[in-house]
N, C-alpha and C positions, 0 to 999 in steps of 0.2 A: 075669226082670223082677221077681219077688217079692223076690229077694235084693237087687236094686238099690234097690227101694222101701224095704226095711228099712234098707239102708245109709245112704240119704239121710234117710229119715223118722225113724229112731231118734234121732239127735242133735238134730234139730229138736224132736221131742217132748220129749226130756229137758230141753232148754233152756226150753221154754215151761212145763213142769211144775215148773221150778226144781230138777230133779235135778242139773243142772250149773249152778254159779253163775258168771255172767259179771261181771267188774268193771264198776263204773259207767262209763257213756259208751262202752262197747265194743260195744253192741248198737244197731241202728237204731231200736229202740223203747225206751220207758221215759223217765223224767225225765232232764233234763240236770242233772248235779251239778257245779256250778262249783268246789266244794272238792276234787273228785276229779281225778285225772290226766286231761287231755284225750286223746282218741284220734285216729286218722286221720279220724274222722267229725266233728271239732270244728267245722269251718266249716259243714258241712251242719246240724249241730245248732243253731248260732247262727241259721242261716237258718230253721230250724223254729221257733225262738222268735219270730222276726220275724212269722211267719204265725199265731202263737197268743199274743196279748198277755198273757192271764192266766197262761199257762205261763211266760212270760218273767219276770213279776213274782214268780211262785212260785219260780223258780230263784234270783233275787236274795234272796228271803226265806230260802232254805236256806243261802245263802253268808254268809261273815263280812264283809259289806259293809254300811256304814251309808248308807242312801239314803232319799229321800222321793220319792213320785210327785208330778208337777206336772200342773196342769190341761191338758187338750188345747187346742191352738190350731188351730181348723179351717183347713185349707188354703185360702188366698185365691185370687183370680183370677190372681195372679202365680205361684202354685205354692208359696207359702211357708206354713209352719205347723209344728205339732208334734203327733204322736199317740203315745200310750204313752211319754211322756217321764218321765225321772227325773233327780234331782240327786244327785250323789255327795256325801255328807257326810264319809265317811272310807272309804278303800280300803286296799289293801296298800301303795301308794305314794301320796305326796301329789302334787298338781298345783299349778302356779304360779297358775293362775286356776281359777275354778269350772268344773265340768263338769255341764252340763245337756244331755242328749242322749236319743236313743231308747233304750229298754230294751235292744234287741239290741246296740247299739253299746257300751253300758256293760257288758253281759255279756261281749262280746268283749274289751274292755279289761281286765276282771278276770282272764281267763285270760292275756292278753298280759303283764300286769304280772309274773306269775310267770316267764314266759320271759325277760323283760327282766332280772330279778334274776339269773337263772342265767347269762345272757350277760355281764352286768357282772362277776359273780364270776369267770367264766372268763377274760375278756379284760382286765379292769381291776383285779381284785383288791379291789373295793369294792362295796358295795351302793348302789343308787340311792336318793337321798333325795327327789328331786322330778322329775317329768316336766314339761318346759317346752312348753306348747302355745300356739299363736298363733291359735286360733279353732275354733269349732264351728258355731254358728248364724250364718248370714249370708243374707239374702234377696237372692239374685242368681243369675244364670246362671253356667255354667262359665266360669272365667277372668274373670268380671265383664263379659262381653260383653253388648251390648244385644240381640243375637239369639242363638238357639241353645238347647241343652239347659239345663234348670234344674239347678243344682248340688245335690249331696246335702247341702251345708251349708244349703240353704234349708229343709230339714226336720230339721235338727240330727242328721243321720244320718252325719256325717263329722267327723273331728278332724284337725288339722294339728299335728304334733309337730316342734318345731324343735331340741330338745336335751334334755339331762339334767344334773341336778346330783347329784354323788355325795356319799356320806356323809363321804368324806375331804376334801371341799371342792373337788375338781376339777370342771370342767364339760366336757361333750361337746357339740359344736355340729355339726349337719348341714352348715351352710354352711362352717365352718372346717375340719372334720375329715374329711369324706367324701372318699374317693379318695386320702388320704395313706397313707404307709407307717408307720402308727402303730397301737398297740393301740386307740386311740379309733376309728380307721377300721374295724378288725376287728370291734369291738363294734357299730358302726353297721350294717355289712353283716349281721351276725347279727340285729340288731334288725329290719332290713328283711325278711330272709328269714323270720324267725319270725312276723312280722305276717301273712304270707301264709297261715298256718295258720288264722287266725280271721276275717280281713277279706276281703270279696269283691274290693275294689280297694285296691291298695297302690301308690302312686306316689312316687318319690323322685328324686334328682338324675340318675339314669340315664335317666329318662323324658323330661324336657325341662327347659329353663332355668327355667320357671315354678316348678319344684319343687326348685330348687338349694338352698334353705334350710330345707326341711322334708320330712317324710314325710306324705303325704295318705293317710288310712285311712278307708274307708267301707264301709257295708253295703248299697250299691245293688245293682242286678241285674247290672251289668257285672262280668266276672271278668278281672282283669289284675294281674300282680305284676311291677313294674319298679322 
């Protein structure tokens, strides 16, 4: 039993005493470093930022992203509002429209942008110049129904991405290119799959017809990747 305790406890003690150095983001404790390579813990770490607003803003402060905090809008009777919100001034990739969203969503996007560039280089041979999104905040229920669950868009905790403009002038469209036998489709599949590393919910054309023209990414409590 003593030998077993030493076998297990020795490495743990060494890690906590910093005798063994763990790369950023590879331990369940410690700060989330958005400039460092994300690990298999990435989505859980983004969720931890959602539970600790000051830590989320601190993570953005340590990253090379230009942002500003926006005043909270208390959630109203309809379930709409914004807490711990930020506006992106400049990130690794530009957006066609402004991005004002929850801090955790923006942190996830920052990591996701890096994966998108890698996927674009692999499948398309070009960098992404701009992400084309079609909405973040909207005070509504899911699918705009009069009854049912409130949408994550109602708290600016979701983004709908419809396509990408490349630096070589080409465009990639979820509506036009998904499911085709093309490099654009291969890139979109990779973009959908890599989004699942960071966002709790990822919905695309394979989910239902309502998502035929965009990827829905959010940081709500539901976990689904389709």
